[in-house]
N, C-alpha and C positions, 0 to 999 in steps of 0.2 A: 514815826509811827512804828511801834515795835512789830517784829515779825509775827509774834504769837497773836497779836490783834488782827493782823491781816489774814492769818490762817483761820482764826475763828470766824471772821466776817465771810471769808470765802466758803467755809464749810456751812455756815448758816444759809448763805445764798443757794448752795448746792442742795441742802436739805429742803429748802423752800421750793425749789424747782422740782425736786423729786416728788414732794407732796402734791404740787400742782399737776404734774404729769400723771401721777397715780389717780388723782381726782378726775382728770379728763378720761382716763381709761375706764374708770368705774362708771362715769356718766354714759360713755358709749355702750358699755355692757348692759347698763340698766335700760337704755333705749332698745337694745337688741332683745332683751328679755320681754319688754313690753310688746314689741312686734310679734315675738314668738307666742306670747299669751293670746294675742288676737287671732293668730293663725290656728292655734290649738282650739280656741273657742269656736271658730268657724267649723273646723273638722268635727268637733264634738257635737255641734248642732246638727250637722249632716248625718252623723251616725245615729244620733238620737231619733231623728225623723225616720231613718231607715228602720230602726228597731220598733218604732211605734206603728209603722205601716207594714209589718211583717206577715200579713195574713197568709199569703201563699208561698212564703219563703221557706226553703229547706232549712232544717235544724242546723246543719253545718255552717250555712251562711250566717245564720243568726249568731251562732257561737263565735264565728270569725269577727262579726261586728262588735260583739260584747268584748272580745279580747282587745280589739283596736281601741274601744272606748276606755277600757281599763289602762291600756298603755298610755293613752292621752292624759288620763288622770294622774298616773305616776309621773309622767314627764312634767306636768303642770306643778305637781307637788315639789319635785326636785328644783324646778325653776323658782318657785316661791322661797324655798330654803336658800338658794343662791342669792336671790334678791335681798332677803333678810340679812344674810351675811354681808352683802355689799353695803347695805344701809348702816350696819354697825361699823364697817370700815370707814364709811364717810364720816360718821360721828367721831370716830377715833382720829381721823385726819383733822377735823375741825378743832378737836381738843389739843392735838399736837401743835397746830398753828397757834392756838391761843396760848399754849404753854411757851412757845418760842417768843411770842410777843411779850408775855409777862417776864420771861428771862431777860429780854433786852431792857425792859424798864427797871428791873431789879439791878442789873449790872450798872446802870446809870447811877443809881443811889449807892451801890456798894463801892464804885470807883471814886465817888466823891469824898473829898477829905473830911474826916470825922469832925474836925473843928469848924468846918464851914457848913455843916448840916444844921438846918433849923428844926424846931420841933415839928413843923409841918412835913419836912423831909423824912423824919423818923416815922411819923404816922403813915405817910405814903408808902414807905419801905415796908412797914409792918402789914399794911393792907395788901400790897402786892404779894408779899410772902404768903399771906393767908389764901389769896386767890390762887396762887400757884399750887399750894397744897390741895386745895379743892379740885383743881383741874387734874392733878395727878391721881387723886382718889377716884374721880370720874373715869379716867382712863383705865385705872386698875379694875373698876367695876365692869367696864366693857370687856376687858380681857377675860375677866372671870366668867362673864356671860357666854362669851365665845367658847371658852374651855368647857363649860358645862354642856353646851350644845354639842360639841364634838364628842364628849364622853357619852352623852345620851344616844347619839347616832351609832356609836360603836356597840 
């Protein structure tokens, strides 16, 4: 077993583990965001009730509640943006994993002796190559979306 094949296999396993760890971290963060959303929603409901029942409340207290409510809305918006970014990253990880699997299949056909390949093998190799190009284009589109969002935020 040549050294370069062992190295490629090891690197592929490391990349797969990195994707897995990253996916787990993203999942944890999404759960944290969900909990924070619920907390913000509860705080918002309390502030809204206070604002509606403000009959004898001083103006400065009402202003303070309004500012707190606006702060909650800003925080919720920033969390929604983060959640959206994480969802794009999850999609990117899925496409990365799909690309890795297609790479492995394509390597099988490319390593096969040309004289031993059947017409079915050639068709399969071509299909895999087309799928690989499609996955790469999808990843490129996701990166383009992320870049556009970053630029629009600036």
